[in-house]
C-alpha positions in Angstrom: 26.5 112.4 177.3 25.6 113.7 180.8 29.2 114.7 181.5 29.3 116.7 178.2 26.1 118.6 179.0 27.2 119.3 182.6 30.6 120.6 181.3 28.9 122.9 178.8 26.6 124.2 181.6 29.6 124.9 183.9 31.3 126.8 181.1 28.3 129.1 180.8 27.1 128.0 177.4 23.4 127.8 178.6 23.4 130.8 180.9 21.6 133.1 178.4 18.8 130.5 177.8 15.7 131.9 179.4 13.9 128.5 179.4 16.6 127.1 181.7 16.2 129.9 184.2 12.8 128.6 185.3 12.4 127.5 189.0 11.1 124.1 189.9 8.2 124.1 192.3 7.3 121.5 194.9 3.9 120.0 194.2 3.2 119.3 197.9 4.1 122.5 199.7 4.6 125.0 196.8 8.2 125.8 197.8 10.7 126.8 195.1 13.6 124.4 194.4 16.6 125.1 192.3 16.6 126.3 188.7 17.0 123.9 185.8 20.4 125.4 184.9 21.6 124.8 188.5 20.8 121.1 188.2 22.6 120.9 184.9 25.7 122.6 186.3 25.8 120.3 189.3 25.3 117.2 187.1 22.1 116.2 189.1 20.1 114.9 186.2 19.6 111.7 184.1 19.6 111.3 180.4 16.5 109.5 179.3 15.9 107.2 176.4 15.7 108.3 172.7 12.1 108.8 171.5 10.8 109.5 168.1 8.2 112.3 167.8 6.2 113.7 164.9 6.6 117.5 164.4 4.0 119.5 162.5 4.8 122.8 160.9 3.3 125.0 158.2 3.9 123.4 154.8 4.7 124.8 151.3 2.2 122.9 149.2 -0.1 121.7 151.9 -1.5 123.3 154.9 0.7 121.4 157.3 3.8 119.3 156.8 5.0 116.6 159.2 8.5 115.4 160.0 9.8 112.7 162.3 12.5 113.8 164.8 14.2 112.1 167.6 14.6 113.6 171.1 16.4 112.5 174.2 14.8 113.8 177.4 16.7 115.0 180.4 15.0 114.1 183.7 15.8 116.0 186.9 14.8 114.6 190.3 14.2 117.5 192.6 13.9 117.1 196.3 12.2 119.8 198.4 14.3 121.1 201.2 11.2 122.0 203.3 9.1 118.9 203.2 11.4 116.3 201.6 9.0 115.5 198.6 10.8 114.2 195.5 9.6 115.0 192.1 10.8 114.1 188.6 10.8 117.2 186.3 11.3 117.7 182.6 10.6 120.5 180.1 10.6 120.7 176.3 13.8 122.7 176.6 15.4 119.9 178.5 16.4 117.6 175.7 19.9 116.7 174.6 19.3 117.9 171.0 17.9 121.3 172.1 20.9 122.0 174.4 23.4 120.9 171.8 21.8 123.1 169.1 21.8 126.0 171.6 25.5 125.5 172.4 26.3 125.4 168.7 24.4 128.5 167.9 26.2 130.3 170.7 29.6 129.3 169.3 28.8 130.5 165.8 27.3 133.8 166.8 29.9 136.5 166.2 29.9 140.2 165.6 32.4 141.5 163.1 33.0 145.3 163.1 
């Protein structure tokens, strides 16, 4: 799974995703570390375990509707170059399912003239 995501990132499938352009920040000294997309391209991440979450959205017949979904987190271990502090980072955009759907959407997006 990690190799597939890293290969997609190297191909440039996630380059237009603004959520992956965010910089990581060291909690100890405030220094910027690499961007999320750079970690994905380098393969410097771990695929976490599958978790089940409850998603709430506006309903048709009721005020809210709920649906159970699964998500697989991606965890990045960032090391600050200045102070050496290590930090585990994740983001709602850093899930296997989100990245796969983003790659699929990019493939099916075509302009016919």
